N, C-alpha and C positions, 0 to 999 in steps of 0.2 A: 600620049605623045610617041611619034613613030621611034623605031631604033635606032635609026640615024641622028634623031634628033637628041636622044637620050646619050649617045655616043659622044656627038659635038658637044653637049652640055659638059659631060663629065671631062671631056678633054680640056675644054676651056676652065673649068673649075679647077682643074689640076695646073693649069697654067697660071692662073690667080693665084693660087695657093702656093707656088713655087716662088713666086714673085716674092712673096714675105721671107724667101731663106735665100735670096739671091748672092748676098754676101758670103755662103758657104759653098763657093763653087768646087773648093779643093775638097770639101769633105764630101761634097756628091761624086767627084771624079772617084773618089776611094772608096765609095759605097758602091758604085757600079760596078768598078774592078772586082771588089769582094763578091759581090754577085754573080758576076758572070764566071768567077770558078767555084761559085757553089753550084750554078748551072751544069757545067763542066762535069765536076764532081759528083753532083747529084744524078746524072744521068749514066755515068761508068760504074758507079759502085753497086747498083742494084744487078747487072749483068755479070761483076765478076761475085757477088753474094749466090746468084743462081748458079754459076758455075761451080762456086764453093760448094754448094749443096750436091751438084751430080758427082765430084770429084769424092766426094764422102760416100755416098751410094755407089760407086763404082770403086769403093777401095784404096784409092790412089792418096795415100796418106802424105806422102812426098810433097806431090803438087797442092794438095790442100793446104799444107805448112805455108807453102811460100804464097799462095794467092790470099792466106789467111793474113799473112804479113804484109801485103801490099794493102790490103784493105785498110788495116789498122792504120798506116801512114796516110792513106786517103780519109780516113774517119776524123784523125788530129788535124788534118789541115782544113776539114770541114768545119770542125769546131773554133778554129783559129779565125777563119773565114766569116764564120755566123757571128763569131765576136765581134770583129769590126764592123762588119754590116749593121747589127743590131747598134754598136756604137753610134756611127754614123748617122743611122736612122734618126737616133734618140735626139742627138744634136739638130737635125732638120726639124723633128718634130718642136723642140724647145723653140726653135728660133720664129717657127711659123707662128705659134700659140702667141709667144710674147709679141710679135709684131703684129699679128692682125688682129690681138686683143688692143694693142694702142692705138691702132689705125682705127678700127672700129669706134674705141672712145672718142677718138679726134671726130669722126664723122658724126657720133651723137649730137656732139657740141656745135656742130655747123648746120644740124636740121632745122628748118623753119619752126619758131616757136608754134605756130598755130597747129601745125601737124604734131608736135609734142602734145599739144594739149588734147587732141583726140583719142592718144594712145594711153594705157596702162602703163605704167614703169616696166611691169612684170615683161612686156612685151620686149623689152631693150635688155633687162637685166637676163632673160633665158638665151637671147641670142649672142651676149657679150660673155657670159661664162659656159653656158652648154656646147652652144652649136659650134663655137671657137675652137675647143676642147675635141669636139669630135672630128671637125676639120684636120686638125693634128693628128688625132688618133690613125687616120687612115696610114698614114707613113710608118707607124710601130707597127699596125694590123697586119700591111701588106708583107712587111721585112720579115715578121716572125713566121709567116706561112710559106714565103716565098721557096727557102730551101727545100721544106717537106712538099711542096707543088712540084717542084721539079724531080724531085725522088721519086715520087710517086710515077709521074710522067715516064723516068727511068725505067720503072718496073713495069709498065704496061708496054713499054717498047722489048723488054726482056722477054715477055709472056708472047710477044708477037714473034720473037726469035725462036723459042722454044715449041710453040705449035699456033700455026693460024687460025684453026677451027676455034680453039678455047679463046683467043683474041678477039673474034668477032663476037662470040657470046657475050663476053665482057662488054664489049663497046653497045651492043645493044641493051645489055642490062642498065649501062650507065646513061644510055639515052632514055629509057622508061625512068628512072629513078629523077635524071634531070628535069624530065617535063614537069613531074609533081612539084619537085623543089622551087621551079619557076613561080607555078602557081602559088606556093606558099609566100615566097617572097612579096608578089605581087600584091598579096593580101593584106600581108602584115605592114608593107609600105602606106597601103592607102589607110589603116588605124592608126599608123606612126605619126601620120600627117596630122590627123584630127586630134591625136594624142598630144602634139606639140602646142598646138592652139590653147589647148585646155589646160597644160601647164603654164603658159603664160598668163593664163588668167589666175591661176591658183598662186603663181608665184606674186600677182600684183596684190591679190588679196590677202596675201599673208605678209607682204611688205606694208600694206595700209594697216594690220593688226599691229606690227610691230611700231609703226610710227606713230599710231593712234592710239596706242594701248591706255594712257592716262586718260584721255578723254572718253575712251569707251567705258572705263571704269566708273568716271564723273557721271556719266549721263547713263548710267546702268544698263548698258546696251551688251551687256556681255553675253547674255542669252540668247540675243538676236544674232549677234555677230557672230557667234560660235554654230549657230545654226547655218549661217552662211557659210562657214569654214567647213562644218561638217558635210555639206551638201557638195562644194567643190571638191573636198579631198575624196569623198565615196565617190564621186564620177570619175575623178582621174585614176582612182585605184581601180574601177570598174573597168576603165579601158584599158588599162595595163593587163587588167587579167584576159580580157577579151584578146590583147595580143598574144599573150602568153597561150591562150587556149589554142590560138591556131597554131602555134608551134607544137603544142601538145599533139592536137590532131593529125596533122601531116608527120609527125616523128611515128605514131603509132601505124597509120596507113605504110609510110615508107619504110618502119622497120619490119613490118609482115610482108612488103615485095623483097625486102632483103633476103628473108627466110625462104620465101618460094625460090628466088634465085639460086640460093645454097643448095636445095632441093634439086632444081633444074642442073645444076653444075653437076652433083654426083652422078645423076641420071644419064647427061650428057658422056661424062666420064667413063662409064661403065659401058656405052654404046661404042666411044671410040678404042678403049681397052682392046674390047671384043674382036675389034675389027682392025686389031693391029696399027691403029693411027697415032696412037701415043703411049709412051711406057707409064709404069705406075709413078717411077721415081719422079718425073715431070708432072704427073698430075697432082701429086704430093708436094712440089714445089710450088706449083700454081695457086694450088689451095692455100698454101702458107699465106701468099701474097693477096691473096683475096680482100681481107680488111684494108689493106694499103691502096687498093686499086678503087674500092669504093669510097674511100677515105677523099681520093682524089675528087671524087664527085661531090662531097660534102665539103670539101675546102673551095671549092669552084663556087659552089652556092652561098658559102661564106664570103667569099669576096666579091660575090656579086651582091649581096647585102650590105657589106660594108660602103661598096660605091655609091649605092642607092641611098644609104642613110647618109653618107659623105654630100652627095648631091643634093640632098633635103639641105643640110645645113649650109652647105655652102650658098644655096640660091637664099637661104634666109638671112645670111649675114652680109653677101655681096649686093642685094637690091637694098641693103642701107648704104654699103661704102659707094655703090654705081650710081645709087641717086635714082633708081629704076622704080621704087616705090614712094619714098620721101622726098619733098623736095628742100634742096638745100639753099643756105642763105646766100644770097650775089652780092658783094660787094664792089664797089669800083677799084679804080689802081691808083687815085690820087691820095697823098700822103702829106698829112701838117701835124708836124710837131706839137705845135703848141697854138690852139686855137684861141682867138680873142670872147668868143662868147656871144655873137650876134647871132642870132637865128629867126628862121620865118616859116609859117604853115601858109601855104598858098593853094586855097580850092581843094583841100583834101578831104577824100572820101575813104571810110575804111566800115568794113562791118566782119563780124566773125563767121558767120554762115552764109554769106553771101545774100541773105534774104532782109533782114532789119539793118539798115545804117544806124552805126554806133556815133561815127562823126560824117555831119552832113553838109559838107564844103565849107570847111572852118578855114579861116583866116585870122592870122594876128602876126604881129613882129614882138621881136625881144630884143632891146639893146644890151650889150655886154656891160657887166658889172649891177645890171638890175635885178631888182627885187620884185618878181611878179608874183602873185597869188591867184587860183582857180577855184573859185566855189560853185556850188549847184548841188542840186539833189544827187542821191545816188542812183548811178546807171545813167548819168548825164554825158560820160564819156571822158571825163576829167584824165581818170588814171591810164586811158587809151593813148592820150595825147602824150604822155611820158613815154609808152611803149613805143610808140612811133618814132619818137625823136630818138631813143637807143636803140632804133632797128630793130628792136623783137619782132615787131611785125612790119609789113611792108603796105602803103597806102592800095586802097583799090585804085584810086586816082588823084591826081594830085601831086604835089612835089613839096620837099621839105629843103630848106636852106641852112647851112653853118657858115657865118663868114662869107655870105653869098654863094657859097658853093652847094650845087645840088647833093645830096647826101646818097644820093645813087652813085654818084662819082666818085665817094670818099672810099677807102679802105677800112676795116674794121677798127684798126687802132686809132685811126683819127678821129671816130666816132666813140665808140666806148672806152677809148684811153682819156678822154676829155669830159666824160660825162659820168657822174656818181649818181644811182638811185637808192634812196633809202626809203623802203616800202612800208606798209603796216604790220607785215607778217613775214621779216627778214628772215632768210634762212642761215642758220648759224651751225658750221662745220663741225663735224664731229672732232675737234682735234683740241689743242691749246688755245688759250686765249692769245699769245703770242703769234701761233700758228695761223690762227683767222686773219692776221694782219698780213704774214709773209706770202699767203698764198696767192694775196691779190696785188702785192708789191712785194718781189723778192728781197729788194737792197734795201728796205726801208730799216732804220735804225732804232735801237730801242729806245733813244729821246725822242724820235718821231713817234712812235707807239704810245708812249707817256704822256705826250703832249696832246696828242688825240683824244686820250681818255679822259684827260682832264678837263679838255674841254666838253665833252658828253657827259660830265660828272660822273665818271665810273671807276678812275683811279681810287678812290679810298676805298670803294669796296672791293676792288681786285686785291689791293695790299692788305687787307683784312683776311685772304684765303691763303692757308698753309704753304701753299705753292705759288701763289701771287698768280706772275702773267703765264707760269708753266702749268696752271690750271687745268685741265682736262672737262670740257663743257659738256660733254654727252651729245648723242645724235639730236640734230636740230637745237641744239643749246638746251636741252632737258633739264639741265640744273640751274638754269638761270631762272629768274620771273619774267614775265613778259615785258616790263619794263627795262629790264637789264639788258633783255636780247635787243631790244629797240637803242638803247644806248651804245651797245656794243657795234651795232650795225651803223650808227650813226659815225661812231670815233672811225670804225673801218673806212666811211668813205670819206671824213675829213681828212685821213692819212693818206689817200690816193692824191689829194691836191689838185683835182680836176678843176677846170675852167667854169664848167656848168654843172650845180648842184640840185637834183632833183628830190624834195621833200614829199613823200607821199603818203600823208595821214601819220608822218612818222613819230609824232608826239602823243597819238590817241591813247597809247596805254600808258603813258607817263602820269605820276601824280602832280598836282599842281605846283609843288615845289620844284620837282626835277624840271616840269615843262617850262617855267618860268627862267631856269638855267639854261634849258637848250633853245628859249627865246633869247637870250642874251648872248650866247654862241652864234647863233645865226645873225643877231642885230650887229656883231663884231666883224662877222664876215660880209657886212654889207659893202657895197662899192668897190669890193676885192674881187669877187665871184659873181657870174650869173645864177642866181637863186630863184628857182620855181618852187611852188609852195600848194600844195593839195591838202584842203583843209575843212571839216565840217563844222569845225568851231570858229567863227568867226572872230573871235577876241585873239586868234593865235596869230591873225594876217592884217591886223587893222594899222600896221607900221609900214605894210608892203607899198611900195613905189607904186604900184598899179594891182588892182585887183580885176580880174576877168570872171565875168557871170556865165557859166555854162548852163546850158539846158536844152535837152534833146540834139546833142551833137553841133550845137552852133554857139558861136560867143554873141549873147544877145546883147551884152552892155559892159563896159568899164569903165574904169575912173580909180582915185583913191576912195577910203573908207567913209570919208565926208561925203564926197561927189554923190556916191552910191545911195547913201543914204536919204539925200536930198532928191534925186532924180529918180529911183528905181524901187517901185514898189515891192517887187519881188525880195530884192535884195534886203529893203527894209523889215521885212515880214520873216525873214530867215532870223535878222538880228534881234528881233524883238521877241522871236520864239527862244531864242537860247538866253536873252535875259531874263525871262520868264523861268525857264528852267531851272537859272541858277538861283533866284529868289525861293 
């Protein structure tokens, strides 16, 4: 990337980061004033300090006292300015970190589901936690170094005033070291880019370990999983070692250059003193400042490194926020508070990988308050129909209508606020049972929660727990059985009171008694809600108003249970196989 592009990207990223602290204008003004004062004092103090040493070597003790008194006042002022500058920079960093993490989390929720399916969770966790932190850190790091940077520039100016030849010598020395520092940063940055990708993959795998630890144990996969974990952790630590190795090698080289420059300084000073071009006192003063002068170079390189790190993190975060890498869900502007529940699929095509069609020109209508079931082999496209209706995915071609309105025209709340999906493997949040309801409906009452749980045949179990509805269920509902998790998901959906309720194999993990209870609950909702059911067990859908037979992405037949038994061989075969399994 060209230098101009790097500068433009940096300025653009800083501008974007500043946007997240736009409410702190007052703090920014005070921060700016504090740093201006630090810059002025930082340039003056080294000149006075140099003059202080000259008065000491000349024996002018009275003047030395006065200069020392002035320096004391200035240094105290520097401490106060630094205190306020750091305070306001911390406010800035805090607000930027908080706001950018909230915005990034919001944008992650808006990413198209099909894009999320392709990536490991580690990609997003790393950016949400680590990269946002590095963006905020730039404001703390720069502020901490700003005063020292200005002070060291002031010292360099003081050397210029004392002796022009030694000043030129230091400038040349700085340029030599600066060249090698730039090479180091460039090499380090290349390794860092690769390291962060590896870190994302490692974070994702560790997430899989934590979430799937029970299954790993049950499957006796601990050794093979640990082998993968060991490989990832070994690789990432090797990459971190390589990054540190770059720093070590360049530190060894630049340290040797520093030593050689010190030798050259003494040699040059001898020549200048011999030719009466500089006094011994001035040579001593300038030599005492050499560490601060070369520290200017180190700090400049460090600031460059911080900005490169900032740029890398900012690009990873803003490519999600600005939709430059991941597509965002797009909804319309029409809003419906309460839908009737009619919907239609008209010539809908869909594929996950743009190769094999999952839905192949599917057409069907469902009337409000109708109970319709979808049956067919695994992979026929049944669950995809539900996902498209909830706009988790967008059709490749064709249109979906709710109450006669194309879903492309409706806003998110009009669709998802009126549709509930209960899946075969529902996600239960690591919260209390009550919080699992309040997170999906903030104004829900305790009475509504209890009523929904009673309908889902879960209330008695909850009341048997020591903390009842305030029981923490663990990550993914780990403390609940498979059937209890599904009943909680069903209760959660019932509590939403949406007009369309989708049951995607929602009773598959339930025992026969509980399943019958859920069937009774669904039966009680008939003619009150639009209910869609996906089921492999045909016995669970025989009371539906209609049954749609799905095969290879198409609706191949429809009718009541009795009608399909008479006219469709495929349906009859599925039903007979089920009867055989029961017997």
